[in-house]
N, C-alpha and C positions, 0 to 999 in steps of 0.2 A: 224457737228459732224463726226469724222473719223470712219472708219469701225470697228476698234477695240473697240472703246467706244460704238458704236451701238450694237455690238455683246454682250458686257458685260451687257449692260442695258436691252436688249431685250431678251436675252437668246437664240438668234438664232446665230449659229456659223458663223464666217467670211466666211468659205467655202460655207455654205448654202446661205449666202447673195450674194456671187459671182454667185452661181447657179441661184438664182432668177433674178439677173441682166442679165445673159445669155439668160434666157427665156423671158425677157422683163416684168417680174412681178413687180420688184422694181428697178428702175434706180436712182442712186444718182443724185441729182439735179445739183451738181457742182463738181469742182476739186480744190484742193489747188494749190498754185503756184508750188509745187513740184510734182503735178500730182496725189496726193492721192484722193481717193473718199471722197466726203463730202456730208453727208446726212442732209436734212432739216427736220424740225419738221413734215412737210407733208409727207416726205418719210418714216419717222419712223412710222407715223400713218398708212401708207399703209402696212408696214411690219406687224403691229399688225392685220390689216384686213386680210392679207394673212394667218397668223397663226390661227386666229379665224375660218376662213372658212375651213382651213385644219383640225381643230379639229372635224369638222362635217363629215369628210370622203370625202370631195371633192378632186379630183385630181388637180394638179397644172394647168393643162390646163383648167379645169372647173372654177378654181379660177380666172384665167385670164379673161375668158369670163364674169364671174359674176361681176368683177370690171370694165371692160371696155366696155362691150356691153350692151347698154340700153335696147335692146330687150330681153335680157336673164333674164326672170322674176324669182323672188324668189319662187313664188308658184310652178312653174313647177319643179324647181331645188330641192326644199325641198321635194316635192311629190316623185320625183325619188329617192332621198336619203332614204326616208321612205321605199319605195319598196325594194331597194337594201339591206337596213339594215335588214328588215324582212327576206329576203332570206338568208342573212348571218347567222342570228340567228337560222333560221330553220335548216340550214346545220350544224351549231355548235351543236344544240340540238340533231340532228340525230347522229352526231359523238359521243357526250357524251353518248347517249343511247347505242350505239354499244360498246363503251369502258366499260360502266358499266356492260353490259351483259357478256362481255369477262371476266371482273374481277370477276363476280359472279361465273363463272365456275371454278375459282381457277386453272388456268393453271400452270403446273409445268415446262413445256418446251415450246419452240416456236412452236413445232408441235401441241401442244394443242391449242395454239392461232390460228394457221392457220386452224385447224379443225373447231373451233367455227365460224371463219370468213366465211369459206366455207358454213357452215350450215345456217348462217344468210342470206347470199346471196341467197342460194337456197330457203329459205322460202319466199324471196321477189321476186322470179322469176315470170315471166309472164306465164310460162309453168305450168299447173296444175300437170302434171306428175312429174316435178322436185320438186314441193312443196310437193307432196305426198311422193316421195322417201326420201326427207329430213325429213319429219315427222316420217316416219317409222324407218329411221336409227337413229334418235335422241335418241330414247329410248334404243336402243341397245348399242350405243357408250358411253352413260353415261355422256356426256358433254353438254347436251342440256340446254341452258338458259331458265328457266321456264317462265320468263317474256316474252321472245320472242315467245314461244309457245302459251301462253295465248293471246297475241296480235294477233298472226296469226289466232288462232281459232275464235276469236271474229270478225275478218274481212273476214273470208273465205266464199266464196259463192259457191264453188264447193263441192257437198255433199261427194264425195269420199275423197277429201283432208281433209275436215272437220272431217270425221270419223277417218282418220288416225291421225289427230292432237289430237282428244279426246282420242284415244287409247294411244297415246304417253304420254299425261298428266296423265292419270290414272295409267300408268306404273311407273311414277315418284313419285307417292304417293300424299300426301296432300299439297305439296309445293305451287301449283297454286290455291288452293281453295280460299284464301282471294282475290286474284286478280280477279278471276272469279266472286266472290260475288260483287265486285265493278262494274263489267259489267252489273249486274242486274239494276244498277241505271243509265245506259246510256239513253240519250234522244232519241236514235234510237231504234225502236221496234225490228229490225232485230238483233241488237247486244244483246239486252236483251234476245231474244229467244235463240241465240247461247250460251250465258252464262248459261242459265237455262239448256239447253240440255247437255252441258258439265258437269255441276255440278251433274247432274243425274248419270253420269258414274264415278264420282270421288269416291274413297274409303274413309273410315274413318268417325269419329264422327263429325269432323268440317264440312264436306260437308253435312252430315245429318242435322246438326244444321242450316246451311244456307238454306237448302231446307225447313226446318220447318218454319223459318222466312218468307220464300217466299210464304207461304200459305196466308199471308195477303198482298201480293204485289198488287199494283194498276193495274198491267197488267194481264189480264185474262189468257194470254198464259203462262206467267211465273207461275202463280198459278196452271195451269193445269199440267205443267211438274212436279212441286213439289208434287202435290197431287197424281198423278199416281205413281211416284217413291216411295213416302212414304207409300202409300196404299199397294203396292206390298211388302213392307218391314214390314208390319203389324203395322203401326202407325195409331192409331184410330183417331187422330186429323184431318186426311185427309178426313174423311167421309163427312162432310158438303160440302166441295168443290167438291168432286167426284159426289155427288148427284146434285149439281148445274150444273156441266158439262153435266150430263145426261139430265137434264131439258132443258138446253140451246143448246144441240146438239154439244158441243165442245169436240171432241175426246171421244164421249160417249161410244164407244165400249171398249176402254182401261180403261175408268173410271169404267164401269160395271165389267170388269175383276178384277180390283183392289179391288172393293167391295167384290167380291166373295172370294178373298184371305183373306180379313179382317174378313169375316164371317166363320172363320175356327173352332170356337167353338160355342156351342149352345147359350150362352149369347150374344155374338157379333152378331150372325146371327139374333137373335130375335130383337136386337136393330136396326140393319140396315134395317130389313124388316119393322119395325115400322116406321122408318123415310121415307122409300120409300112410304109406305101407306099414311102417312101424306101429302107428296107432291102430291100424286095422288088426294087426297081430295081437295087440295088447288090450283091445276092447271087444273081444269075441263074445263077452256075455251081454253086450248092449247092442241088440240088433238094430234099433233105430240109428244109433251112432255109426255103426258100420255102413248102413245104407247112405248116410250123409257123406261119410268119408269116400265112399265109392263114387258118388255123384261129383264130389270135388275133384276127383282125378280126371274128370271129363275136360276140365279147363286147363289141364297141365299138358303141354306138348312134350314130345320126346319118346324115346324107346322104353324108358323105364316105366313111365305111366301106362303105356300101351301094354307092356308085359304084365304089369300088375292087373290090368283089366282082363287080360286073357286068363290069368290064374283065377280071378274072382268069378269069371263066367262059369266056373265049375264049383263054386263055393257051395257048402252044405246048406247055407241059408238061401232058399229059393228066391226070395226077394232081391237079395244082393246079386245072385247069379244072373237073374233076368235083367237087372239094372246094368250090370257090367256088359252083358251081351249086347244090349241095346246101344250103349255108349260106344262099343267097338264098331257097330254098324255105322254110327254117325261119323266116327273118325275115318272109317274106310271110304265113306261117301264124299269126304272133303277133297 
C-alpha cells in the first residue's frame, strides 16, 4: 500500500508518516519499482500501535522504546504516565482556580487583573510578612477574591497573618460565611478550629446561624468557639455547652464570662444559677470541676447564686468551701 492510501485509511498524514520514518518508528517494508514507499499490513499495524501509545501521552521517543526495547516494561511506563498526568491535572486545576478567582473579582481593566494576580501570589508567599500585608491590603483595595482569603485563613499557621485574614474577611461582609462553614466539616482538626475562629468574627445573621448549628458539632473545640461567641451575644441556647466547658476545663474562664453576660436579667440569672447548682450536685466526684463551677457562680447575680455560695462555704471539700467564702466576701463588698 502506497503512502497516500495509508494516510487516507489511517488518518495519519503523509507528512507525519515521513516523520515517523525519519525517527525509525515506522519504516515501510518495501519500495515499488518507481521508488515509492510501500507499506505492508504489519507496517500499518505498527502505525496504529504508535497512534494508540501517542493517545496515552507518550512522547515519540518513549513510543520507540516501548515498541522495540523488551526491557521497557508497561508497568513502569504506565506508572510514570499516571504520575505525570496527575501533576498536569493539578497544575490545570490550580490555573482554573486562579482564573475563577480573577473572574469573580469582575475586573474592568487589565490593571485590575494584575492587581488580583499580585494579591494571590502574595497570599501564597513563603514570607509571613508578605502574606500579612496582602491580607491587610485586600480589604482596602476592594478586589480581594473571597474564596482565596477563606482558603488562606483555613491553612494559615502564623497567628498574626491569620488575624489579618480574619479581619479582612469580616470587612468584606458575609460573602465568605458559607465557605467557612464548609471548613467546619474538614477532616483536619486544625482547619475546623480556624474555620470556627473566623466565623466568630464574621458579621451578620448567616454567621450567627452557622455558629448556632455548630453548638451540636462533634468537635468540642468548634462547639466551644460557638458557645462563647453566642453566649456573649446573649443567645441562651449556648448555656448547656458553656457549663460543659466549665466542668471539663475547656476554656472555662471565657465560658464563665459568657454565662455572666447571659445572666443579665433576674430570670436568666436564676436559671443559670440553678443549672450550675445541679451540676455541682452531680459532679461531686470531680473536685476540680466543682471548684470551677463554684467560681462560675461568682459572675451570676441574684439570690439563688448567693444562696448556693453560702451552702458551698460549708462544703466538705475545703478548697470549694474557701472559694465560696471568698466569693461571698467579694459580693458583700460590692
